[in-house]
PDB file of the backbone (N, CA, C, O) and the ligand in Angstrom, with CONECT records:
HET     ZN  A 101       1
ATOM      1  N   MET A   1       6.177  93.930  34.680  1.00  0.00           N
ATOM      2  CA  MET A   1       5.874  93.654  33.285  1.00  0.00           C
ATOM      3  C   MET A   1       4.676  94.502  32.875  1.00  0.00           C
ATOM      4  O   MET A   1       3.613  94.406  33.488  1.00  0.00           O
ATOM      5  N   ASP A   2       4.834  95.319  31.864  1.00  0.00           N
ATOM      6  CA  ASP A   2       3.702  96.144  31.452  1.00  0.00           C
ATOM      7  C   ASP A   2       2.820  95.387  30.470  1.00  0.00           C
ATOM      8  O   ASP A   2       3.112  94.257  30.078  1.00  0.00           O
ATOM      9  N   ARG A   3       1.744  96.039  30.089  1.00  0.00           N
ATOM     10  CA  ARG A   3       0.750  95.395  29.222  1.00  0.00           C
ATOM     11  C   ARG A   3       1.347  94.906  27.910  1.00  0.00           C
ATOM     12  O   ARG A   3       1.019  93.813  27.447  1.00  0.00           O
ATOM     13  N   LEU A   4       2.233  95.716  27.300  1.00  0.00           N
ATOM     14  CA  LEU A   4       2.782  95.345  26.001  1.00  0.00           C
ATOM     15  C   LEU A   4       3.669  94.115  26.075  1.00  0.00           C
ATOM     16  O   LEU A   4       3.744  93.341  25.121  1.00  0.00           O
ATOM     17  N   GLU A   5       4.345  93.931  27.210  1.00  0.00           N
ATOM     18  CA  GLU A   5       5.226  92.774  27.325  1.00  0.00           C
ATOM     19  C   GLU A   5       4.452  91.470  27.394  1.00  0.00           C
ATOM     20  O   GLU A   5       5.003  90.405  27.117  1.00  0.00           O
ATOM     21  N   THR A   6       3.185  91.543  27.761  1.00  0.00           N
ATOM     22  CA  THR A   6       2.398  90.328  27.859  1.00  0.00           C
ATOM     23  C   THR A   6       1.720  89.969  26.545  1.00  0.00           C
ATOM     24  O   THR A   6       1.185  88.869  26.407  1.00  0.00           O
ATOM     25  N   MET A   7       1.734  90.900  25.558  1.00  0.00           N
ATOM     26  CA  MET A   7       1.104  90.623  24.266  1.00  0.00           C
ATOM     27  C   MET A   7       2.068  89.843  23.382  1.00  0.00           C
ATOM     28  O   MET A   7       3.281  90.045  23.433  1.00  0.00           O
ATOM     29  N   ASP A   8       1.525  88.972  22.590  1.00  0.00           N
ATOM     30  CA  ASP A   8       2.349  88.231  21.642  1.00  0.00           C
ATOM     31  C   ASP A   8       2.755  89.145  20.497  1.00  0.00           C
ATOM     32  O   ASP A   8       1.935  89.900  19.974  1.00  0.00           O
ATOM     33  N   TYR A   9       4.005  89.075  20.114  1.00  0.00           N
ATOM     34  CA  TYR A   9       4.456  89.822  18.954  1.00  0.00           C
ATOM     35  C   TYR A   9       5.491  88.995  18.220  1.00  0.00           C
ATOM     36  O   TYR A   9       6.069  88.050  18.759  1.00  0.00           O
ATOM     37  N   GLU A  10       5.709  89.386  16.952  1.00  0.00           N
ATOM     38  CA  GLU A  10       6.714  88.737  16.123  1.00  0.00           C
ATOM     39  C   GLU A  10       7.842  89.724  15.902  1.00  0.00           C
ATOM     40  O   GLU A  10       7.691  90.903  16.224  1.00  0.00           O
ATOM     41  N   ASP A  11       8.978  89.278  15.360  1.00  0.00           N
ATOM     42  CA  ASP A  11      10.028  90.233  15.037  1.00  0.00           C
ATOM     43  C   ASP A  11       9.709  90.892  13.687  1.00  0.00           C
ATOM     44  O   ASP A  11       8.753  90.515  13.009  1.00  0.00           O
ATOM     45  N   GLY A  12      10.528  91.880  13.313  1.00  0.00           N
ATOM     46  CA  GLY A  12      10.264  92.687  12.133  1.00  0.00           C
ATOM     47  C   GLY A  12      10.291  91.932  10.826  1.00  0.00           C
ATOM     48  O   GLY A  12       9.872  92.467   9.800  1.00  0.00           O
ATOM     49  N   ASN A  13      10.772  90.707  10.835  1.00  0.00           N
ATOM     50  CA  ASN A  13      10.744  89.926   9.599  1.00  0.00           C
ATOM     51  C   ASN A  13       9.306  89.674   9.136  1.00  0.00           C
ATOM     52  O   ASN A  13       9.074  89.337   7.975  1.00  0.00           O
ATOM     53  N   ALA A  14       8.336  89.839  10.053  1.00  0.00           N
ATOM     54  CA  ALA A  14       6.922  89.689   9.688  1.00  0.00           C
ATOM     55  C   ALA A  14       6.472  90.782   8.726  1.00  0.00           C
ATOM     56  O   ALA A  14       5.424  90.653   8.093  1.00  0.00           O
ATOM     57  N   LEU A  15       7.250  91.855   8.609  1.00  0.00           N
ATOM     58  CA  LEU A  15       6.910  92.942   7.693  1.00  0.00           C
ATOM     59  C   LEU A  15       7.430  92.692   6.276  1.00  0.00           C
ATOM     60  O   LEU A  15       7.022  93.381   5.341  1.00  0.00           O
ATOM     61  N   ALA A  16       8.309  91.729   6.108  1.00  0.00           N
ATOM     62  CA  ALA A  16       8.975  91.517   4.816  1.00  0.00           C
ATOM     63  C   ALA A  16       7.974  91.290   3.690  1.00  0.00           C
ATOM     64  O   ALA A  16       8.058  91.943   2.649  1.00  0.00           O
ATOM     65  N   GLY A  17       7.037  90.384   3.881  1.00  0.00           N
ATOM     66  CA  GLY A  17       6.071  90.073   2.833  1.00  0.00           C
ATOM     67  C   GLY A  17       5.149  91.243   2.518  1.00  0.00           C
ATOM     68  O   GLY A  17       5.057  91.663   1.365  1.00  0.00           O
ATOM     69  N   PRO A  18       4.453  91.786   3.551  1.00  0.00           N
ATOM     70  CA  PRO A  18       3.532  92.886   3.272  1.00  0.00           C
ATOM     71  C   PRO A  18       4.213  94.104   2.649  1.00  0.00           C
ATOM     72  O   PRO A  18       3.633  94.737   1.767  1.00  0.00           O
ATOM     73  N   LEU A  19       5.427  94.449   3.083  1.00  0.00           N
ATOM     74  CA  LEU A  19       6.080  95.649   2.545  1.00  0.00           C
ATOM     75  C   LEU A  19       6.737  95.405   1.196  1.00  0.00           C
ATOM     76  O   LEU A  19       7.123  96.356   0.516  1.00  0.00           O
ATOM     77  N   ARG A  20       6.869  94.153   0.805  1.00  0.00           N
ATOM     78  CA  ARG A  20       7.476  93.838  -0.495  1.00  0.00           C
ATOM     79  C   ARG A  20       6.636  94.398  -1.650  1.00  0.00           C
ATOM     80  O   ARG A  20       7.152  94.673  -2.733  1.00  0.00           O
ATOM     81  N   GLU A  21       5.343  94.561  -1.395  1.00  0.00           N
ATOM     82  CA  GLU A  21       4.480  95.152  -2.428  1.00  0.00           C
ATOM     83  C   GLU A  21       4.839  96.603  -2.696  1.00  0.00           C
ATOM     84  O   GLU A  21       4.635  97.097  -3.806  1.00  0.00           O
ATOM     85  N   LEU A  22       5.380  97.303  -1.675  1.00  0.00           N
ATOM     86  CA  LEU A  22       5.672  98.731  -1.804  1.00  0.00           C
ATOM     87  C   LEU A  22       7.109  99.006  -2.194  1.00  0.00           C
ATOM     88  O   LEU A  22       7.374  99.917  -2.978  1.00  0.00           O
ATOM     89  N   PHE A  23       8.050  98.226  -1.656  1.00  0.00           N
ATOM     90  CA  PHE A  23       9.465  98.510  -1.830  1.00  0.00           C
ATOM     91  C   PHE A  23      10.150  97.377  -2.584  1.00  0.00           C
ATOM     92  O   PHE A  23       9.890  96.202  -2.325  1.00  0.00           O
ATOM     93  N   THR A  24      11.015  97.731  -3.507  1.00  0.00           N
ATOM     94  CA  THR A  24      11.751  96.692  -4.210  1.00  0.00           C
ATOM     95  C   THR A  24      12.941  96.213  -3.383  1.00  0.00           C
ATOM     96  O   THR A  24      13.400  95.085  -3.564  1.00  0.00           O
ATOM     97  N   ALA A  25      13.448  97.058  -2.473  1.00  0.00           N
ATOM     98  CA  ALA A  25      14.561  96.664  -1.609  1.00  0.00           C
ATOM     99  C   ALA A  25      14.028  95.840  -0.434  1.00  0.00           C
ATOM    100  O   ALA A  25      12.845  95.920  -0.102  1.00  0.00           O
ATOM    101  N   ASP A  26      14.899  95.054   0.191  1.00  0.00           N
ATOM    102  CA  ASP A  26      14.525  94.289   1.377  1.00  0.00           C
ATOM    103  C   ASP A  26      14.502  95.240   2.576  1.00  0.00           C
ATOM    104  O   ASP A  26      15.545  95.620   3.108  1.00  0.00           O
ATOM    105  N   VAL A  27      13.299  95.610   2.982  1.00  0.00           N
ATOM    106  CA  VAL A  27      13.147  96.612   4.039  1.00  0.00           C
ATOM    107  C   VAL A  27      13.569  96.073   5.409  1.00  0.00           C
ATOM    108  O   VAL A  27      13.886  96.860   6.302  1.00  0.00           O
ATOM    109  N   THR A  28      13.580  94.766   5.590  1.00  0.00           N
ATOM    110  CA  THR A  28      13.938  94.236   6.916  1.00  0.00           C
ATOM    111  C   THR A  28      15.379  94.556   7.285  1.00  0.00           C
ATOM    112  O   THR A  28      15.725  94.546   8.466  1.00  0.00           O
ATOM    113  N   SER A  29      16.237  94.844   6.287  1.00  0.00           N
ATOM    114  CA  SER A  29      17.621  95.214   6.593  1.00  0.00           C
ATOM    115  C   SER A  29      17.793  96.721   6.710  1.00  0.00           C
ATOM    116  O   SER A  29      18.895  97.192   6.992  1.00  0.00           O
ATOM    117  N   ALA A  30      16.724  97.487   6.498  1.00  0.00           N
ATOM    118  CA  ALA A  30      16.780  98.943   6.644  1.00  0.00           C
ATOM    119  C   ALA A  30      16.890  99.297   8.125  1.00  0.00           C
ATOM    120  O   ALA A  30      16.351  98.590   8.977  1.00  0.00           O
ATOM    121  N   ALA A  31      17.589 100.390   8.429  1.00  0.00           N
ATOM    122  CA  ALA A  31      17.717 100.860   9.805  1.00  0.00           C
ATOM    123  C   ALA A  31      16.844 102.080   9.998  1.00  0.00           C
ATOM    124  O   ALA A  31      16.822 102.972   9.150  1.00  0.00           O
ATOM    125  N   GLY A  32      16.131 102.126  11.098  1.00  0.00           N
ATOM    126  CA  GLY A  32      15.283 103.268  11.403  1.00  0.00           C
ATOM    127  C   GLY A  32      15.613 103.812  12.779  1.00  0.00           C
ATOM    128  O   GLY A  32      16.004 103.075  13.683  1.00  0.00           O
ATOM    129  N   ARG A  33      15.444 105.148  12.920  1.00  0.00           N
ATOM    130  CA  ARG A  33      15.696 105.792  14.210  1.00  0.00           C
ATOM    131  C   ARG A  33      14.362 106.141  14.867  1.00  0.00           C
ATOM    132  O   ARG A  33      13.494 106.752  14.243  1.00  0.00           O
ATOM    133  N   CYS A  34      14.211 105.753  16.112  1.00  0.00           N
ATOM    134  CA  CYS A  34      12.988 105.977  16.874  1.00  0.00           C
ATOM    135  C   CYS A  34      12.843 107.459  17.251  1.00  0.00           C
ATOM    136  O   CYS A  34      13.778 108.071  17.769  1.00  0.00           O
ATOM    137  N   ALA A  35      11.652 108.028  16.980  1.00  0.00           N
ATOM    138  CA  ALA A  35      11.386 109.415  17.358  1.00  0.00           C
ATOM    139  C   ALA A  35      11.182 109.548  18.866  1.00  0.00           C
ATOM    140  O   ALA A  35      11.290 110.646  19.412  1.00  0.00           O
ATOM    141  N   GLY A  36      10.892 108.447  19.533  1.00  0.00           N
ATOM    142  CA  GLY A  36      10.641 108.499  20.970  1.00  0.00           C
ATOM    143  C   GLY A  36      11.901 108.514  21.812  1.00  0.00           C
ATOM    144  O   GLY A  36      12.001 109.298  22.756  1.00  0.00           O
ATOM    145  N   CYS A  37      12.877 107.655  21.486  1.00  0.00           N
ATOM    146  CA  CYS A  37      14.060 107.524  22.348  1.00  0.00           C
ATOM    147  C   CYS A  37      15.380 107.668  21.592  1.00  0.00           C
ATOM    148  O   CYS A  37      16.438 107.721  22.220  1.00  0.00           O
ATOM    149  N   GLY A  38      15.344 107.731  20.268  1.00  0.00           N
ATOM    150  CA  GLY A  38      16.577 107.884  19.504  1.00  0.00           C
ATOM    151  C   GLY A  38      17.277 106.582  19.190  1.00  0.00           C
ATOM    152  O   GLY A  38      18.303 106.578  18.510  1.00  0.00           O
ATOM    153  N   HIS A  39      16.739 105.472  19.676  1.00  0.00           N
ATOM    154  CA  HIS A  39      17.342 104.166  19.402  1.00  0.00           C
ATOM    155  C   HIS A  39      17.281 103.882  17.899  1.00  0.00           C
ATOM    156  O   HIS A  39      16.276 104.173  17.251  1.00  0.00           O
ATOM    157  N   THR A  40      18.346 103.318  17.353  1.00  0.00           N
ATOM    158  CA  THR A  40      18.368 102.919  15.956  1.00  0.00           C
ATOM    159  C   THR A  40      18.379 101.399  15.892  1.00  0.00           C
ATOM    160  O   THR A  40      19.186 100.741  16.549  1.00  0.00           O
ATOM    161  N   ALA A  41      17.469 100.850  15.089  1.00  0.00           N
ATOM    162  CA  ALA A  41      17.376  99.392  14.952  1.00  0.00           C
ATOM    163  C   ALA A  41      17.045  99.050  13.513  1.00  0.00           C
ATOM    164  O   ALA A  41      16.420  99.838  12.802  1.00  0.00           O
ATOM    165  N   VAL A  42      17.468  97.872  13.090  1.00  0.00           N
ATOM    166  CA  VAL A  42      17.024  97.401  11.785  1.00  0.00           C
ATOM    167  C   VAL A  42      15.579  96.933  11.925  1.00  0.00           C
ATOM    168  O   VAL A  42      15.149  96.518  13.001  1.00  0.00           O
ATOM    169  N   VAL A  43      14.842  97.006  10.826  1.00  0.00           N
ATOM    170  CA  VAL A  43      13.421  96.666  10.850  1.00  0.00           C
ATOM    171  C   VAL A  43      13.205  95.245  11.368  1.00  0.00           C
ATOM    172  O   VAL A  43      12.221  94.982  12.058  1.00  0.00           O
ATOM    173  N   ALA A  44      14.109  94.335  11.043  1.00  0.00           N
ATOM    174  CA  ALA A  44      13.966  92.949  11.490  1.00  0.00           C
ATOM    175  C   ALA A  44      13.956  92.833  13.012  1.00  0.00           C
ATOM    176  O   ALA A  44      13.446  91.848  13.545  1.00  0.00           O
ATOM    177  N   ASP A  45      14.510  93.820  13.725  1.00  0.00           N
ATOM    178  CA  ASP A  45      14.560  93.764  15.191  1.00  0.00           C
ATOM    179  C   ASP A  45      13.373  94.451  15.870  1.00  0.00           C
ATOM    180  O   ASP A  45      13.285  94.464  17.098  1.00  0.00           O
ATOM    181  N   LEU A  46      12.454  95.026  15.072  1.00  0.00           N
ATOM    182  CA  LEU A  46      11.285  95.672  15.666  1.00  0.00           C
ATOM    183  C   LEU A  46      10.323  94.619  16.208  1.00  0.00           C
ATOM    184  O   LEU A  46      10.384  93.449  15.832  1.00  0.00           O
ATOM    185  N   ARG A  47       9.438  95.056  17.093  1.00  0.00           N
ATOM    186  CA  ARG A  47       8.403  94.168  17.624  1.00  0.00           C
ATOM    187  C   ARG A  47       7.132  94.414  16.829  1.00  0.00           C
ATOM    188  O   ARG A  47       6.592  95.520  16.847  1.00  0.00           O
ATOM    189  N   VAL A  48       6.654  93.401  16.138  1.00  0.00           N
ATOM    190  CA  VAL A  48       5.504  93.550  15.248  1.00  0.00           C
ATOM    191  C   VAL A  48       4.278  92.887  15.871  1.00  0.00           C
ATOM    192  O   VAL A  48       4.277  91.696  16.179  1.00  0.00           O
ATOM    193  N   TYR A  49       3.250  93.688  16.042  1.00  0.00           N
ATOM    194  CA  TYR A  49       1.985  93.211  16.589  1.00  0.00           C
ATOM    195  C   TYR A  49       0.997  93.093  15.443  1.00  0.00           C
ATOM    196  O   TYR A  49       0.687  94.081  14.776  1.00  0.00           O
ATOM    197  N   ALA A  50       0.502  91.882  15.215  1.00  0.00           N
ATOM    198  CA  ALA A  50      -0.371  91.630  14.073  1.00  0.00           C
ATOM    199  C   ALA A  50      -1.841  91.564  14.468  1.00  0.00           C
ATOM    200  O   ALA A  50      -2.704  91.395  13.606  1.00  0.00           O
ATOM    201  N   ARG A  51      -2.140  91.697  15.763  1.00  0.00           N
ATOM    202  CA  ARG A  51      -3.542  91.615  16.190  1.00  0.00           C
ATOM    203  C   ARG A  51      -4.257  92.950  16.095  1.00  0.00           C
ATOM    204  O   ARG A  51      -5.468  93.017  16.303  1.00  0.00           O
ATOM    205  N   ALA A  52      -3.530  94.011  15.785  1.00  0.00           N
ATOM    206  CA  ALA A  52      -4.148  95.323  15.582  1.00  0.00           C
ATOM    207  C   ALA A  52      -4.754  95.339  14.179  1.00  0.00           C
ATOM    208  O   ALA A  52      -4.527  94.415  13.397  1.00  0.00           O
ATOM    209  N   PRO A  53      -5.525  96.381  13.854  1.00  0.00           N
ATOM    210  CA  PRO A  53      -5.924  96.518  12.446  1.00  0.00           C
ATOM    211  C   PRO A  53      -4.659  96.744  11.614  1.00  0.00           C
ATOM    212  O   PRO A  53      -4.054  97.812  11.706  1.00  0.00           O
ATOM    213  N   GLY A  54      -4.262  95.797  10.830  1.00  0.00           N
ATOM    214  CA  GLY A  54      -3.000  95.875  10.093  1.00  0.00           C
ATOM    215  C   GLY A  54      -1.854  95.430  10.977  1.00  0.00           C
ATOM    216  O   GLY A  54      -2.043  94.675  11.930  1.00  0.00           O
ATOM    217  N   LEU A  55      -0.650  95.911  10.648  1.00  0.00           N
ATOM    218  CA  LEU A  55       0.555  95.561  11.396  1.00  0.00           C
ATOM    219  C   LEU A  55       1.068  96.800  12.114  1.00  0.00           C
ATOM    220  O   LEU A  55       1.092  97.886  11.536  1.00  0.00           O
ATOM    221  N   VAL A  56       1.476  96.648  13.359  1.00  0.00           N
ATOM    222  CA  VAL A  56       2.032  97.743  14.149  1.00  0.00           C
ATOM    223  C   VAL A  56       3.417  97.315  14.611  1.00  0.00           C
ATOM    224  O   VAL A  56       3.560  96.295  15.286  1.00  0.00           O
ATOM    225  N   ALA A  57       4.453  98.098  14.246  1.00  0.00           N
ATOM    226  CA  ALA A  57       5.829  97.775  14.645  1.00  0.00           C
ATOM    227  C   ALA A  57       6.283  98.774  15.703  1.00  0.00           C
ATOM    228  O   ALA A  57       6.194  99.986  15.509  1.00  0.00           O
ATOM    229  N   ARG A  58       6.770  98.250  16.819  1.00  0.00           N
ATOM    230  CA  ARG A  58       7.183  99.092  17.951  1.00  0.00           C
ATOM    231  C   ARG A  58       8.680  99.010  18.181  1.00  0.00           C
ATOM    232  O   ARG A  58       9.319  98.006  17.867  1.00  0.00           O
ATOM    233  N   CYS A  59       9.232 100.088  18.738  1.00  0.00           N
ATOM    234  CA  CYS A  59      10.642 100.169  19.099  1.00  0.00           C
ATOM    235  C   CYS A  59      10.951  99.095  20.146  1.00  0.00           C
ATOM    236  O   CYS A  59      10.213  98.964  21.122  1.00  0.00           O
ATOM    237  N   PRO A  60      12.034  98.321  19.959  1.00  0.00           N
ATOM    238  CA  PRO A  60      12.386  97.305  20.956  1.00  0.00           C
ATOM    239  C   PRO A  60      12.948  97.919  22.239  1.00  0.00           C
ATOM    240  O   PRO A  60      13.107  97.223  23.242  1.00  0.00           O
ATOM    241  N   SER A  61      13.246  99.215  22.211  1.00  0.00           N
ATOM    242  CA  SER A  61      13.817  99.876  23.378  1.00  0.00           C
ATOM    243  C   SER A  61      12.762 100.567  24.241  1.00  0.00           C
ATOM    244  O   SER A  61      12.797 100.450  25.466  1.00  0.00           O
ATOM    245  N   CYS A  62      11.803 101.299  23.606  1.00  0.00           N
ATOM    246  CA  CYS A  62      10.852 102.106  24.396  1.00  0.00           C
ATOM    247  C   CYS A  62       9.386 101.855  24.039  1.00  0.00           C
ATOM    248  O   CYS A  62       8.503 102.459  24.649  1.00  0.00           O
ATOM    249  N   ASP A  63       9.107 101.001  23.092  1.00  0.00           N
ATOM    250  CA  ASP A  63       7.738 100.646  22.677  1.00  0.00           C
ATOM    251  C   ASP A  63       7.006 101.723  21.879  1.00  0.00           C
ATOM    252  O   ASP A  63       5.819 101.560  21.599  1.00  0.00           O
ATOM    253  N   THR A  64       7.669 102.812  21.506  1.00  0.00           N
ATOM    254  CA  THR A  64       7.028 103.781  20.614  1.00  0.00           C
ATOM    255  C   THR A  64       6.615 103.091  19.315  1.00  0.00           C
ATOM    256  O   THR A  64       7.342 102.238  18.806  1.00  0.00           O
ATOM    257  N   VAL A  65       5.456 103.457  18.784  1.00  0.00           N
ATOM    258  CA  VAL A  65       5.019 102.911  17.499  1.00  0.00           C
ATOM    259  C   VAL A  65       5.838 103.575  16.395  1.00  0.00           C
ATOM    260  O   VAL A  65       5.756 104.788  16.202  1.00  0.00           O
ATOM    261  N   LEU A  66       6.622 102.786  15.675  1.00  0.00           N
ATOM    262  CA  LEU A  66       7.481 103.301  14.602  1.00  0.00           C
ATOM    263  C   LEU A  66       6.804 103.210  13.245  1.00  0.00           C
ATOM    264  O   LEU A  66       7.034 104.050  12.375  1.00  0.00           O
ATOM    265  N   LEU A  67       5.990 102.216  13.066  1.00  0.00           N
ATOM    266  CA  LEU A  67       5.424 101.949  11.740  1.00  0.00           C
ATOM    267  C   LEU A  67       4.056 101.294  11.888  1.00  0.00           C
ATOM    268  O   LEU A  67       3.857 100.397  12.707  1.00  0.00           O
ATOM    269  N   ARG A  68       3.126 101.767  11.076  1.00  0.00           N
ATOM    270  CA  ARG A  68       1.824 101.110  10.961  1.00  0.00           C
ATOM    271  C   ARG A  68       1.620 100.813   9.491  1.00  0.00           C
ATOM    272  O   ARG A  68       1.902 101.648   8.632  1.00  0.00           O
ATOM    273  N   PHE A  69       1.128  99.620   9.207  1.00  0.00           N
ATOM    274  CA  PHE A  69       0.874  99.239   7.821  1.00  0.00           C
ATOM    275  C   PHE A  69      -0.490  98.574   7.733  1.00  0.00           C
ATOM    276  O   PHE A  69      -0.771  97.599   8.430  1.00  0.00           O
ATOM    277  N   VAL A  70      -1.326  99.117   6.870  1.00  0.00           N
ATOM    278  CA  VAL A  70      -2.646  98.534   6.637  1.00  0.00           C
ATOM    279  C   VAL A  70      -2.818  98.344   5.142  1.00  0.00           C
ATOM    280  O   VAL A  70      -2.612  99.270   4.358  1.00  0.00           O
ATOM    281  N   ARG A  71      -3.194  97.147   4.758  1.00  0.00           N
ATOM    282  CA  ARG A  71      -3.459  96.824   3.350  1.00  0.00           C
ATOM    283  C   ARG A  71      -4.950  96.665   3.195  1.00  0.00           C
ATOM    284  O   ARG A  71      -5.563  95.810   3.835  1.00  0.00           O
ATOM    285  N   THR A  72      -5.548  97.500   2.330  1.00  0.00           N
ATOM    286  CA  THR A  72      -6.961  97.357   2.001  1.00  0.00           C
ATOM    287  C   THR A  72      -7.033  96.757   0.600  1.00  0.00           C
ATOM    288  O   THR A  72      -5.998  96.606  -0.048  1.00  0.00           O
ATOM    289  N   PRO A  73      -8.212  96.415   0.120  1.00  0.00           N
ATOM    290  CA  PRO A  73      -8.288  95.793  -1.211  1.00  0.00           C
ATOM    291  C   PRO A  73      -7.675  96.650  -2.322  1.00  0.00           C
ATOM    292  O   PRO A  73      -7.142  96.108  -3.290  1.00  0.00           O
ATOM    293  N   ASP A  74      -7.742  97.984  -2.196  1.00  0.00           N
ATOM    294  CA  ASP A  74      -7.251  98.814  -3.292  1.00  0.00           C
ATOM    295  C   ASP A  74      -6.169  99.815  -2.899  1.00  0.00           C
ATOM    296  O   ASP A  74      -5.857 100.716  -3.678  1.00  0.00           O
ATOM    297  N   ALA A  75      -5.583  99.672  -1.695  1.00  0.00           N
ATOM    298  CA  ALA A  75      -4.554 100.629  -1.275  1.00  0.00           C
ATOM    299  C   ALA A  75      -3.709 100.050  -0.143  1.00  0.00           C
ATOM    300  O   ALA A  75      -4.100  99.093   0.525  1.00  0.00           O
ATOM    301  N   ALA A  76      -2.546 100.657   0.052  1.00  0.00           N
ATOM    302  CA  ALA A  76      -1.683 100.336   1.193  1.00  0.00           C
ATOM    303  C   ALA A  76      -1.464 101.630   1.967  1.00  0.00           C
ATOM    304  O   ALA A  76      -1.137 102.659   1.376  1.00  0.00           O
ATOM    305  N   TRP A  77      -1.641 101.585   3.274  1.00  0.00           N
ATOM    306  CA  TRP A  77      -1.453 102.744   4.148  1.00  0.00           C
ATOM    307  C   TRP A  77      -0.204 102.502   4.973  1.00  0.00           C
ATOM    308  O   TRP A  77      -0.093 101.493   5.669  1.00  0.00           O
ATOM    309  N   LEU A  78       0.736 103.436   4.892  1.00  0.00           N
ATOM    310  CA  LEU A  78       1.984 103.311   5.640  1.00  0.00           C
ATOM    311  C   LEU A  78       2.176 104.570   6.484  1.00  0.00           C
ATOM    312  O   LEU A  78       2.301 105.669   5.944  1.00  0.00           O
ATOM    313  N   ASP A  79       2.198 104.412   7.790  1.00  0.00           N
ATOM    314  CA  ASP A  79       2.352 105.526   8.732  1.00  0.00           C
ATOM    315  C   ASP A  79       3.707 105.364   9.416  1.00  0.00           C
ATOM    316  O   ASP A  79       3.928 104.398  10.147  1.00  0.00           O
ATOM    317  N   LEU A  80       4.611 106.312   9.176  1.00  0.00           N
ATOM    318  CA  LEU A  80       5.965 106.241   9.739  1.00  0.00           C
ATOM    319  C   LEU A  80       6.224 107.387  10.719  1.00  0.00           C
ATOM    320  O   LEU A  80       7.378 107.750  10.946  1.00  0.00           O
ATOM    321  N   ARG A  81       5.172 107.960  11.302  1.00  0.00           N
ATOM    322  CA  ARG A  81       5.371 109.171  12.109  1.00  0.00           C
ATOM    323  C   ARG A  81       6.246 108.940  13.339  1.00  0.00           C
ATOM    324  O   ARG A  81       6.789 109.907  13.874  1.00  0.00           O
ATOM    325  N   GLY A  82       6.404 107.718  13.805  1.00  0.00           N
ATOM    326  CA  GLY A  82       7.268 107.447  14.957  1.00  0.00           C
ATOM    327  C   GLY A  82       8.716 107.200  14.579  1.00  0.00           C
ATOM    328  O   GLY A  82       9.546 106.887  15.432  1.00  0.00           O
ATOM    329  N   THR A  83       9.018 107.345  13.277  1.00  0.00           N
ATOM    330  CA  THR A  83      10.367 107.088  12.778  1.00  0.00           C
ATOM    331  C   THR A  83      10.991 108.402  12.312  1.00  0.00           C
ATOM    332  O   THR A  83      10.414 109.101  11.479  1.00  0.00           O
ATOM    333  N   VAL A  84      12.168 108.741  12.847  1.00  0.00           N
ATOM    334  CA  VAL A  84      12.865 109.960  12.435  1.00  0.00           C
ATOM    335  C   VAL A  84      13.346 109.816  11.000  1.00  0.00           C
ATOM    336  O   VAL A  84      13.159 110.715  10.181  1.00  0.00           O
ATOM    337  N   TYR A  85      13.956 108.696  10.705  1.00  0.00           N
ATOM    338  CA  TYR A  85      14.384 108.394   9.347  1.00  0.00           C
ATOM    339  C   TYR A  85      14.469 106.886   9.173  1.00  0.00           C
ATOM    340  O   TYR A  85      14.480 106.133  10.147  1.00  0.00           O
ATOM    341  N   MET A  86      14.529 106.462   7.920  1.00  0.00           N
ATOM    342  CA  MET A  86      14.772 105.064   7.606  1.00  0.00           C
ATOM    343  C   MET A  86      15.869 105.019   6.558  1.00  0.00           C
ATOM    344  O   MET A  86      15.760 105.651   5.507  1.00  0.00           O
ATOM    345  N   ARG A  87      16.919 104.275   6.844  1.00  0.00           N
ATOM    346  CA  ARG A  87      18.036 104.145   5.907  1.00  0.00           C
ATOM    347  C   ARG A  87      17.944 102.768   5.257  1.00  0.00           C
ATOM    348  O   ARG A  87      18.061 101.743   5.929  1.00  0.00           O
ATOM    349  N   VAL A  88      17.733 102.758   3.938  1.00  0.00           N
ATOM    350  CA  VAL A  88      17.571 101.513   3.198  1.00  0.00           C
ATOM    351  C   VAL A  88      18.821 101.232   2.408  1.00  0.00           C
ATOM    352  O   VAL A  88      19.160 102.018   1.523  1.00  0.00           O
ATOM    353  N   PRO A  89      19.535 100.140   2.685  1.00  0.00           N
ATOM    354  CA  PRO A  89      20.727  99.806   1.898  1.00  0.00           C
ATOM    355  C   PRO A  89      20.357  99.590   0.433  1.00  0.00           C
ATOM    356  O   PRO A  89      19.377  98.915   0.120  1.00  0.00           O
ATOM    357  N   MET A  90      21.160 100.177  -0.459  1.00  0.00           N
ATOM    358  CA  MET A  90      20.903 100.070  -1.895  1.00  0.00           C
ATOM    359  C   MET A  90      22.185  99.667  -2.614  1.00  0.00           C
ATOM    360  O   MET A  90      23.285  99.901  -2.115  1.00  0.00           O
ATOM    361  N   SER A  91      22.037  99.066  -3.776  1.00  0.00           N
ATOM    362  CA  SER A  91      23.172  98.785  -4.633  1.00  0.00           C
ATOM    363  C   SER A  91      23.692 100.123  -5.169  1.00  0.00           C
ATOM    364  O   SER A  91      22.924 101.077  -5.288  1.00  0.00           O
ATOM    365  N   PRO A  92      25.005 100.205  -5.497  1.00  0.00           N
ATOM    366  CA  PRO A  92      25.520 101.457  -6.062  1.00  0.00           C
ATOM    367  C   PRO A  92      24.726 101.865  -7.301  1.00  0.00           C
ATOM    368  O   PRO A  92      24.406 101.037  -8.154  1.00  0.00           O
ATOM    369  N   ALA A  93      24.414 103.160  -7.380  1.00  0.00           N
ATOM    370  CA  ALA A  93      23.616 103.666  -8.511  1.00  0.00           C
ATOM    371  C   ALA A  93      24.472 103.745  -9.763  1.00  0.00           C
ATOM    372  O   ALA A  93      23.985 104.146 -10.820  1.00  0.00           O
TER     373      ALA A  93
HETATM  374 ZN    ZN A 101      12.395 104.027  21.079  1.00  0.00          ZN2+
END
């Protein structure tokens, strides 16, 4: 068991509230591809660590950091560098 497996984490549904300020779509149903291993998962299946500064979401397959979100009083910081892409389901345009 490595260090990350011993830390408490929540599933990606913990991102629903904080990301609702940025996106009008439900991001928890979006699918993202991991830049580390190529695994594709919906955001709800990510491992979310809330004890870091902000929220850190990791790949459930290889633990690569896919998303970092920090909310300050006057801004939201979203770092997606560990994500190759994110596919967000949308209603027909
Ligand atoms: Zn991965």
